[in-house]
C-alpha positions in Angstrom: -183.0 47.9 -113.4 -180.6 44.9 -113.2 -181.8 41.7 -114.8 -180.5 38.5 -113.3 -180.0 35.0 -114.6 -183.1 32.9 -114.2 -182.9 29.3 -113.1 -184.8 28.4 -116.3 -182.3 30.2 -118.5 -180.5 27.7 -120.8 -177.2 29.1 -119.5 -177.8 27.5 -116.1 -178.0 24.0 -117.5 -175.1 24.6 -119.7 -173.0 25.7 -116.8 -174.1 22.8 -114.6 -172.7 20.5 -117.2 -169.6 22.6 -117.4 -169.1 22.4 -113.6 -169.6 18.7 -113.5 -167.1 18.3 -116.4 -164.5 20.3 -114.4 -165.2 18.3 -111.3 -164.7 15.0 -113.2 -161.3 16.3 -114.5 -159.6 17.8 -111.4 -156.1 19.2 -111.8 -153.6 20.1 -109.1 -151.8 23.3 -108.5 -150.0 24.8 -111.5 -151.3 21.8 -113.6 -154.7 23.3 -114.4 -154.1 23.2 -118.2 -157.3 21.4 -119.3 -159.3 23.6 -116.8 -157.8 26.7 -118.2 -158.5 25.6 -121.8 -162.2 25.0 -120.9 -162.5 28.4 -119.3 -160.7 30.0 -122.2 -163.0 28.3 -124.7 -166.0 30.1 -123.2 -164.2 33.4 -122.7 -163.1 33.5 -126.3 -166.8 33.1 -127.4 -167.6 36.3 -125.5 -166.9 39.9 -126.5 -164.2 40.5 -123.9 -161.9 43.5 -124.3 -158.8 41.6 -123.5 -157.9 38.1 -122.3 -154.5 37.3 -120.8 -153.3 33.8 -120.2 -150.4 32.1 -118.6 -150.5 34.0 -115.3 -148.7 31.8 -112.7 -148.5 29.2 -115.5 -152.2 28.5 -116.0 -154.1 31.5 -114.7 -156.4 33.7 -116.8 -157.6 37.3 -116.6 -160.4 38.5 -118.8 -161.0 42.3 -119.0 -164.5 43.7 -119.7 -165.2 47.5 -119.9 -168.5 49.0 -119.0 -169.6 52.6 -118.9 -166.9 55.1 -118.0 -164.3 52.4 -117.8 -161.7 54.5 -115.9 -163.9 55.3 -112.9 -163.1 52.0 -111.1 -161.2 48.8 -111.7 -162.8 45.8 -110.0 -161.3 42.3 -109.7 -163.6 39.3 -109.3 -161.6 36.2 -108.4 -162.2 32.4 -108.6 -159.6 29.7 -107.8 -159.0 26.7 -110.1 -157.0 23.9 -108.5 -158.1 20.6 -107.0 -156.7 18.6 -104.1 -154.5 15.4 -104.0 -157.3 13.2 -102.6 -159.2 10.1 -103.6 -162.9 10.9 -104.2 -165.4 8.5 -102.6 -168.5 10.0 -104.2 -170.4 7.7 -106.6 -172.1 10.4 -108.7 -171.7 10.2 -112.5 -169.4 13.3 -112.5 -167.0 11.9 -109.9 -163.3 12.3 -110.5 -161.8 10.4 -113.4 -158.3 10.6 -111.9 -156.8 8.7 -109.0 -155.8 10.8 -106.0 -157.2 14.0 -107.5 -160.4 15.6 -106.4 -162.3 18.9 -106.4 -162.9 18.7 -102.6 -163.0 22.5 -102.0 -165.5 23.6 -104.6 -163.2 25.5 -106.9 -165.0 23.9 -109.8 -168.1 25.7 -108.6 -166.2 29.0 -108.0 -165.1 28.9 -111.6 -168.6 28.2 -112.8 -170.3 31.0 -110.9 -167.8 33.6 -112.0 -167.8 32.4 -115.6 -171.6 32.5 -115.6 -171.6 36.1 -114.5 -169.0 36.9 -117.2 -171.3 35.5 -119.9 -174.2 37.7 -118.7 -172.2 40.8 -118.1 -170.4 40.6 -121.5 -173.8 40.8 -123.1 -175.2 43.7 -121.1 -172.2 45.9 -120.2 -174.6 48.0 -118.1 -172.1 48.4 -115.2 -169.7 51.3 -114.4 -166.0 50.9 -114.7 -163.8 47.9 -115.8 -164.1 44.4 -114.6 -161.3 41.9 -114.3 -162.4 38.2 -114.2 -159.5 36.5 -112.4 -159.1 32.7 -112.6 -156.3 31.9 -110.2 -154.4 28.7 -110.1 -152.7 27.0 -107.1 -154.7 28.3 -104.2 -154.3 25.1 -102.1 -151.1 25.7 -100.1 -149.2 26.5 -103.3 -149.4 30.3 -103.3 -150.8 31.0 -106.8 -151.8 34.5 -105.7 -148.3 35.3 -104.5 -146.8 34.1 -107.9 -149.3 36.3 -109.8 -148.4 39.3 -107.7 -144.7 38.7 -108.1 -145.3 38.7 -111.9 -146.5 42.3 -111.6 -150.1 41.5 -111.7 -151.2 44.8 -110.3 -149.1 46.7 -112.8 -150.8 44.9 -115.6 -154.3 45.1 -114.1 -154.6 48.2 -111.9 -157.3 47.1 -109.5 -158.9 49.5 -107.2 -161.1 46.8 -105.6 -160.9 43.0 -105.4 -163.5 40.4 -104.3 -163.6 36.7 -103.7 -166.4 34.2 -103.0 -166.1 30.7 -101.4 -168.8 28.1 -100.9 -169.3 27.1 -97.2 -170.7 23.7 -96.1 -173.0 23.9 -93.0 -174.6 27.1 -94.1 -178.1 26.9 -95.8 -177.8 26.7 -99.5 -177.7 30.1 -101.2 -177.4 32.0 -98.0 -174.4 34.4 -97.5 -172.0 35.1 -94.7 -170.2 38.5 -94.6 -167.5 39.5 -92.2 -166.5 43.2 -91.6 -163.0 42.2 -90.5 -161.2 38.9 -90.2 -162.6 36.1 -92.4 -159.8 33.5 -92.5 -156.7 33.0 -90.4 -153.1 33.4 -91.3 -151.3 30.2 -92.2 -147.7 29.5 -91.0 -145.9 26.2 -91.0 -143.0 25.0 -88.8 -140.5 22.1 -88.7 -138.6 21.4 -85.6 -135.5 19.2 -85.7 -134.3 17.6 -82.4 -130.8 16.2 -82.7 -129.5 13.9 -79.9 -127.4 10.8 -79.7 -128.8 7.5 -80.8 -128.0 4.0 -79.6 -129.5 0.8 -78.2 -133.0 1.1 -76.8 -132.1 -1.3 -74.0 -129.4 1.1 -72.8 -131.0 4.5 -73.0 -128.7 6.0 -70.3 -126.0 6.0 -72.9 -128.1 8.1 -75.3 -129.6 11.5 -75.6 -133.1 10.6 -76.7 -134.5 13.1 -79.2 -137.9 11.5 -79.1 -138.4 12.0 -75.4 -137.5 15.7 -75.9 -139.8 15.9 -78.8 -142.8 14.4 -76.9 -142.3 16.9 -74.1 -142.0 19.8 -76.5 -145.2 18.8 -78.3 -147.1 19.0 -75.1 -145.4 22.3 -74.0 -146.3 24.0 -77.3 -150.0 23.6 -76.5 -149.5 25.8 -73.4 -148.5 28.8 -75.6 -152.1 29.5 -76.6 -153.4 28.5 -73.2 -151.0 30.6 -71.1 -149.4 33.2 -73.4 -152.3 34.4 -75.5 -155.2 36.3 -74.2 -158.4 34.2 -74.1 -160.0 37.0 -76.1 -157.7 36.4 -79.1 -157.9 33.4 -81.4 -154.9 31.2 -82.1 -154.1 27.6 -83.0 -150.9 25.6 -82.8 -151.2 22.1 -84.2 -148.4 19.6 -84.4 -149.5 17.3 -87.2 -146.4 15.1 -87.7 -143.9 13.5 -85.3 -141.2 11.3 -86.9 -138.3 9.5 -85.3 -136.7 6.1 -85.6 -137.1 3.1 -87.8 -136.8 0.2 -85.4 -138.2 -0.9 -82.0 -134.7 -1.4 -80.5 -132.9 1.7 -81.8 -133.1 5.2 -80.3 -132.7 7.5 -83.3 -130.2 10.3 -83.6 -132.9 12.8 -84.8 -136.6 13.4 -84.4 -138.7 15.8 -86.5 -142.0 17.6 -85.6 -144.0 19.6 -88.1 -147.2 21.6 -87.8 -149.1 24.8 -88.4 -150.0 28.0 -86.6 -153.1 30.0 -87.2 -153.9 33.6 -86.0 -155.8 36.7 -87.1 -153.2 39.2 -85.9 -149.6 39.8 -86.7 -149.0 40.8 -83.1 -150.3 37.4 -81.8 -148.3 35.7 -84.6 -145.1 37.2 -83.3 -145.9 36.3 -79.7 -146.2 32.7 -80.8 -143.0 32.7 -82.7 -141.1 34.2 -79.8 -142.6 31.7 -77.4 -141.8 28.7 -79.7 -138.2 29.9 -79.9 -138.0 30.1 -76.1 -139.4 26.7 -75.6 -137.1 25.1 -78.1 -134.1 26.7 -76.4 -135.3 25.6 -72.9 -136.1 22.0 -74.0 -132.7 21.7 -75.6 -131.0 22.6 -72.3 -133.3 20.4 -70.3 -132.7 17.3 -72.4 -129.1 18.0 -73.5 -130.0 17.9 -77.2 -129.9 20.4 -80.0 -133.2 21.8 -81.3 -133.7 24.0 -84.4 -136.9 25.7 -85.4 -137.7 26.4 -89.1 -140.7 28.7 -89.1 -142.3 29.8 -92.3 -145.0 32.6 -92.6 -147.0 31.4 -95.6 -150.2 33.5 -95.9 -151.4 36.4 -93.8 -154.9 36.6 -92.4 -157.7 37.3 -94.8 -159.0 40.7 -93.6 -162.0 42.4 -95.2 -162.2 46.2 -95.4 -165.3 47.4 -93.6 -166.6 49.5 -96.5 -166.0 46.7 -99.0 -167.7 44.1 -96.8 -170.7 46.4 -96.6 -170.8 46.6 -100.4 -170.8 42.8 -100.5 -173.5 42.6 -97.8 -175.7 45.0 -99.8 -175.2 42.9 -103.0 -176.0 39.6 -101.2 -179.1 41.1 -99.6 -180.4 42.1 -103.1 -180.0 38.4 -104.2 -180.9 36.4 -101.1 -182.9 38.8 -98.9 -181.7 40.4 -95.6 -182.8 37.5 -93.5 -180.5 35.2 -95.5 -177.3 37.2 -95.1 -175.4 36.7 -91.9 -172.9 39.2 -90.5 -172.4 37.8 -87.0 -170.9 34.3 -87.6 -167.3 33.6 -86.4 -164.4 33.7 -88.8 -162.6 30.5 -89.8 -159.2 29.3 -88.7 -158.7 28.0 -92.3 -156.5 30.0 -94.6 -156.7 31.6 -98.0 -154.1 33.1 -100.3 -156.6 35.7 -101.5 -155.3 37.5 -98.4 -152.3 38.5 -100.4 -154.5 40.4 -102.8 -156.3 42.1 -99.9 -152.9 43.2 -98.5 -152.4 45.2 -101.7 -156.0 46.3 -102.8 -159.1 47.1 -100.8 -161.7 44.4 -101.0 -163.6 41.6 -99.3 -164.0 37.8 -99.3 -167.4 36.3 -98.4 -169.0 32.8 -98.1 -172.0 31.3 -99.8 -173.8 28.4 -98.1 -173.3 25.0 -99.8 -176.1 23.4 -97.7 -176.5 22.2 -94.2 -176.0 18.6 -95.2 -173.1 19.2 -97.5 -169.9 17.2 -97.0 -167.2 19.3 -95.4 -164.5 21.0 -97.3 -161.5 18.8 -98.1 -163.5 15.6 -97.4 -163.7 12.6 -99.8 -167.5 13.0 -99.9 -167.7 16.7 -100.7 -169.4 18.0 -103.8 -170.3 21.5 -104.9 -174.0 22.3 -104.8 -175.1 23.1 -108.4 -178.1 25.0 -107.1 -175.6 27.8 -106.2 -174.6 28.5 -109.7 -177.4 30.9 -110.4 -177.3 32.5 -107.0 -173.6 33.0 -107.0 -173.5 34.3 -110.6 -176.3 36.8 -109.7 -174.3 37.9 -106.6 -171.3 38.7 -108.9 -173.7 40.5 -111.3 -175.1 42.6 -108.5 -171.7 43.4 -107.1 -170.5 44.4 -110.5 -173.3 47.0 -110.7 -172.5 48.6 -107.4 -171.6 52.2 -108.1 -169.8 52.9 -104.8 -166.2 53.6 -105.5 -163.6 52.6 -102.8 -160.2 54.3 -103.2 -156.9 52.6 -103.3 -154.8 52.2 -100.1 
């Protein structure tokens, strides 16, 4: 019989205070030194079998062995970094730092996992070995990639890996589990249009890169509408368009930047091919030079069906079947946890932050402290699952 953390347990209030302290002192990617020190302070007070620090500069992995420690090796991951934003909340634990904010709930992710680690280190009633992974630099900085490049899986031979993210708009403490795609891939692109600048009053003597760029931006939106099946999801967003510094000068160059999101490598390649064709065509049409710099940053986050089912079962034990949703759409947001899932079977699920919660990456967002107990108990239940899923 598994015993869970109770809301009245002193650990819950202690961890609320911990979470709010982390929220008040946000640190950006690869700068999470104070955050790591606070995590390490608690981990060092527990009877862990091993604690490794300095992964991807500030990351931490704590190892805890249960019964029959070689039967399975399960990674439980929380991200650590904040965002370069100015917080507009007025709560007492609002950010102490200008232009730094925990606007994605990583402070809460740390707290839920650390709370579970405290409990599990005392009971050790699970099978196998657990690896509590505190990962830096999730926000566009690829902390997971750096950890993997540092031979993470050689040092910690995971056979399963799991992640948990809070999700605004979903009822507090309810869970969302996907048996396939969860989050989209994230690619970025920069397009440089080189023409011939000159006087804005004599445009016929110029090769205007801004005109070419404006036509190209509109044309890119037809790729999803006319090249991709309506049954497949994809997004092309041009988020920056820059050219010129004066009202009477046509610039020599114009730059466009943006992002592409898909759930499929096949669709991803279709989009790349179409973008290349359009750039070539527009260059001919407007007698300019166009170069496309396309970067594939993170793959789609794809759950293994059997691992997702394990997560669903654990969530049902904690929240009840009626409060675990398996039919909600995936998100076009991205997550570098996908890099772990490319290497190790696992799953990534959501826990509701509340229907009235501020949205992720908004200046009014705050993690819901009522999730600490629920999220920790989910990790505890998952740690006790005896189903063994083999390595790829």
